[in-house]
N, C-alpha and C positions, 0 to 999 in steps of 0.2 A: 504494500500500500504506500502510495506516494504521499509524502507529507506536504500539505499546502499551507502556505503562510499568507496571512492577510495583515500586512503592515506589522509584521513582527509578532503576531498573535497566532498561536497554534489553534486552528479551528476544529481539529479532530476531536478534541475533548473540551467542549465549551463549559465554562463555569456557570452553573445555574444561578439565575438572578432570584434571590430570595426576598428582595425588597419589592413589594407590590403597591405601595401607597405612601401616604404621608403619615408621619408620626403625630401623636397628640401634641407634642411640644411645637412642632412646625405649624400646625393648624392654629394653636393658641397665639403664636407670635404673629401670624398673618392677621388674625382677627384683632389683635391689640393694635397693630399698625393701622389698619383700616379705621378703627374707632378713634384713634388719635387724629388722623387726617380729617375724618368727618367732623369732629368737634372743632378743629381749627377753621374749617370752612364755615360751619354754622355760626361761630363767634364772629367771623369776618363779615357775614351777611347781615348782622344786627343793624348797623347804621343804614344799610341799603334798604332794609325792610321799613325802618322808621321813615326814611325819606319817601318811600313809595306810599305809605299810608298818609303822610302829610300832603303829598301831591294830590292824592285822591280827595282829601278834605278840602283843599283849595278849589279843586275842580267842582266838587259837590256844591260848595257855597256859590260859585259862579252860576252853576246850573239852576240852583234854587232861586238866585237873584233874577234869572230870566223868567222863571215861573211866577215870581212875585210881580214882576212888571206886566206879565200877561194878565194876572189877576187884577192889577190896578187899571189896565187898559179897559177891561170889561166892566169892572165894578165901580171904579172911581175912588177907591180907597184900598188900603192894604188889609189883609186878614186881621181880624181882632178889634177893629175900631167899632165905635158905637154908631157909625154912620149907616144910614139906610140908603141903599142904591140898587143897582141892577142885580146884586147878589144877596138877596135876603136869605137869612138862615145860616150865614157863616158862623154866627155865634161867638162866644167868648174864645179868645185864643190866648192862652197863657204860656205855652211852651212849644217846642218843635213838633210834638205829636199833634197838637191842636192845629198848628199851622199846616201840617201835612194833610190833615183831614179837610181843611178849608180849601187848599189848592186842588186836591183831587176831586172834591165834590162840586167845584165851581164850573164844570163843563168848559174848561179852557184848553183842553188837550193835554193836561198834565195828569198822567195816570199813576205816576210813582215819584216820590220825593226821596232822595238818597238819605241814608243814615250813616253815622260815624262807623268807619271800618273796624274799630276796636269794640269788642263786646263790653257792654255796660257803659260806654261813653255816649254822649249825645251832643248834638249841635245846639246852638242857642238861637232863640228868636224873641224879639220884643218889638213893640210898635208904640208910636205916640198915640195918645187918646183920640186925636182928631183923624187918625188914619192916613196922615200925609207923609209919614216917614217910618222907617223900620231899621232895625239892626239885626244882622245874623252873624253868628260867630262860631268858632271852633277852637278847641284847645289842641295846639300842635305839640308833637313830641320833641321836635328839634327846630326851633324857630330860625336858627342860623344855618340850617341845612340847605342843600342845593334846590330842593323843591320850593323853597320860599322865595328864591331870587326871581325878580320880575313881577312879583305880586305885591304892589304897594298896598298897605293897609289904608282903607278909606275911613277917616274918623268923622263922625257926625258932629254937627254944630252943637246939638244937645243930645246927650245919650240917656236913654231910659235908665232908671235906677237899677233894674235887673241886670244891665249890661255894663256896669261900671268896672267890672273885672277886665274888660277889654282895654281900659285905660291904665290899669294897674299891673297886670300880669305880663311878663315877657313872652310867655308861650301862647298867648291868645291872639287870634287873627279875626278881625271883624270887618264886615262890610256894612255900609249903611246907605240910605238915601235920605 
């Protein structure tokens, strides 16, 4: 029998491979490395997620402002005033939920009003008694974030007492008319 060599290895008597998989230690090391990398990525995404939620808040307030202007164009006043006009039955509006009901029930094409993207948080709404002005606001997570750039805060001439936090808190963003 002729001896054949394959790069210096005798192939007549192959050495059996007894290793068929990964050891427990190897698997645990790989899992630990993946967990460390995942935690680093998630920690790094925190500020990005905050900026995303803040950008949504700013967009939501602008969208709601458009709805309020539609309401005013039809009714002659903003939701919650004591004025009687084309939109009877808008009733008392004391907060964001009441304002949402007034906008969606006024038949102005507004079927949904956005809510704060954070569970348990809410936007703010207040109006003057005569129905000629309003203030809407949101509490931002990071006022100095990139989402806030290009959105100047519009301060009212006279702000309702419920919204004085917009003048005092750094993280509040308010729009008014």
